[in-house]
N, C-alpha and C positions, 0 to 999 in steps of 0.2 A: 813467580818461579814455577817451573815444571819439574815434577818428581816422577821418575819412572821406577816402578816396583817390579822386580824381576823374580819369577820362579827360577829354579835351578835345573833339575834333571828334566830333560825333554824340551827345555826352552833354551838354555845356554849350552847344554850338552846334548849330544845325540841320545835318543831314547833306547839305548841298548838295554837288553834284559839285565840291568844292573843287579837288582836284588835277587832275582832268580839265579843269575850266574854266580853270584857270591855264595848263595846257599848251596848250590850244587857243588861248587869247588870245595867248600868247607866240609860238607858231608863226605865227599869222595876221599878227602884227606884224613878225616877224623874217624870214619867208620869203616872197618875192614869189610871188603866185599860189597860196598854200597852200590846199589843199582840206580838207574835213572828213575825207575818206578818208585823206589823208596824215597828218593830225593823229592819227587813230586808230592808224595803223600805227606812228607814233613812240611813242605811249603804250603800245601792246602790247609794243614792243621794250624798254620800261623794266622789264618784269616781272623781279624778282630783283635789280634794282639799288637799290631802296629797301631799307634795312636791315631793316625790319619785314616784308618779303615772305618772308624766310628767317631768322627769329630764331634758329634752331638754329645758324646759321653764327657763328663767332667774329668779331664786328665791334667788339670792345672798343676798338680803336684809333681807331674813327671817332667822334671827338668834336670839337665846335667847328668850326674852319676845315677840319679834315680831313674832316668829314662833308660840308660844302659842296663841297669839292674832288671828293669821290667822286660826289656827285649831279650836279654839273655835267659831269664826265667821262662819266657814264652817259648823260646827255641828249645830249651831243655825239656819242657813239658810236651811239646809237639814231637820231639824225638822219642821220648819215653812212651808216648801214646802209640807210636809206630813200632814199638818193640825193640828200640835201640837200647842196649845196656847203659846204665847210668854213667859209667866211666867214659864211654864214647860220646854220650849226649852232653856231658859237661865239657869235654874237650871241644866239641863243635860250638857250644854256646860261647866259650871264651875266645874262640877264633873269629867270631863275627865282627867285633869292633876293628881289629887291625886289618881285616880283609876288605871291608867296605871302604876303608880309607886309602887303599892302594891307588895311587894317581893313575896308573896305567889303565884303570877301569873306566876312566872318563875321557871322552873325546869332545872337545868344544866344536860348535858349529864354526865354520870358516869365517863367518862375518860377525862372530860374537864380540871379540876384542875390539875390532875396528868400530863397531856400532857403539859400544860402551864409551870408547875413547872420543868419538865424535860428539856424543851427547854431552859429555862433560865439557868439551871444547865450546859448545854452544851455551854453556851456562846452566845446563840441567843437572839435577841430582839423580844418582842411581842408588836404589835401595834394594838389597836382596830380601825377598819375602818368600820363604821356602818352608814347606813341610819336610822336615829332614832331621837327621841325627844331630846332637849338640855340637859335635866336632866339625861340622861342615865348614866353619870358618878356616880351619887348618887346611882342608882340601882346597878351598878357594885360594888361599895363599900359595899353596903348592902349584896350582894351575896358573898362577900369575894374574889372578883376577882382582885381588884386594885393592890395588891402586885405583881401580876404576869405580869403586863403590864408596859411597859416603856413609852408609849405615847398613847394618844387617839385622834382620828379624827372622830368627830361625825357631821353628816350633819346638825343637828339642831343648832350646834354651829358655823359652818363655812360657811353655806349657799349654799353648793353644794351637789348633791346627785349622788351616783353611778348609772349608769356607766360613768358619766362625768369625763373627764380627770382631771379636776381641783382638785377634792377631792383626787384622787390617787397621784397627784403631791404634795399635801400638806403632805401626808404620807411619800413620798419619800424624802422630804426635811428634815425629822427628822434625817436621817442617810445617807448623800450623799455618793454615791459610793458603798453602800452595795448591796448585792444580795437580792432582794425582792420576797416574795411569797404572793399571795392573796388566803386566805382560806375562802370559803363560800358555801352556799347551793343554790345560785341563778345563773343559767347559763348565764343570761344576765348581771345583776348588778355586780356580782363577777367575773365570768369567762371572759366574753367578755370585761368588763370594765378593769379588771386587765391585760388581754392580750394586749389591746390597749395601756396600759400605760407601757408596757415592763416588767411586772411582770410574774413570773412563777405561773400558776394558779392551784389551788387544789379544786376540787368539793367534798363535803362530804355529806353523808347521802342521796344521790339522785341517786345512781347507776352510769351508764356509761354516759359520755358526751364527744363526739369526739372533742369538742373545748377546753376541759381542758387538761392541761399537765399531771395531775394525778387525779384519782378518788378513793376515799377511803370510805368505809362504816362506819368507825369509826374515831376517832380523834387520837388515839394512833399511828396509822400507819404513821402519819405525822412525827414522830420521825425519820423515816428512811431518811428523807430529811435533817436532821440536822447533819448527819455524816460528 
């Protein structure tokens, strides 16, 4: 059996400035007179507060609501450090969760659904393997992707982030003994992490990478691996 593990943002969806766009929209709405410069300063202050910024750190306890509490606290602190009054900083922090989950912010690659569909038709399994917020499965459902996936391993639900071996091993436990492929757009999180875990690695949308076993400019080319 062949199992295809999929990254989400930048792999199945276009790499739009999702997190930056959300942050700017939230701050412009929550903070009176907020400028682009202030938004950028708040965003820069968030470095290291996203769990995947420092995957080597032990964040195993950050799952579900604890993940969101950490992220909201981080945004609040970054706002406060930039001089934003607490009442507005708190408003921005609370808006983060519903904003990032707005379906209109996600655009699937045109061959995403057809590729997932074709892989399943050929007897392969699709597993989501993403560094992301715990509610990503809700967005997957909203985008119509859930029927094409057999399992999901989301960092915000399990407490580990790529390229840590633990999150890959959780995916490999779904189908012991199967042949695993890791598909993603990040040379470190997806390619190096997948390779260290014994998976065949596929870099997409990013040109050539000597560390990847395969490099494709589109998703439909992945079908050649399911023969």
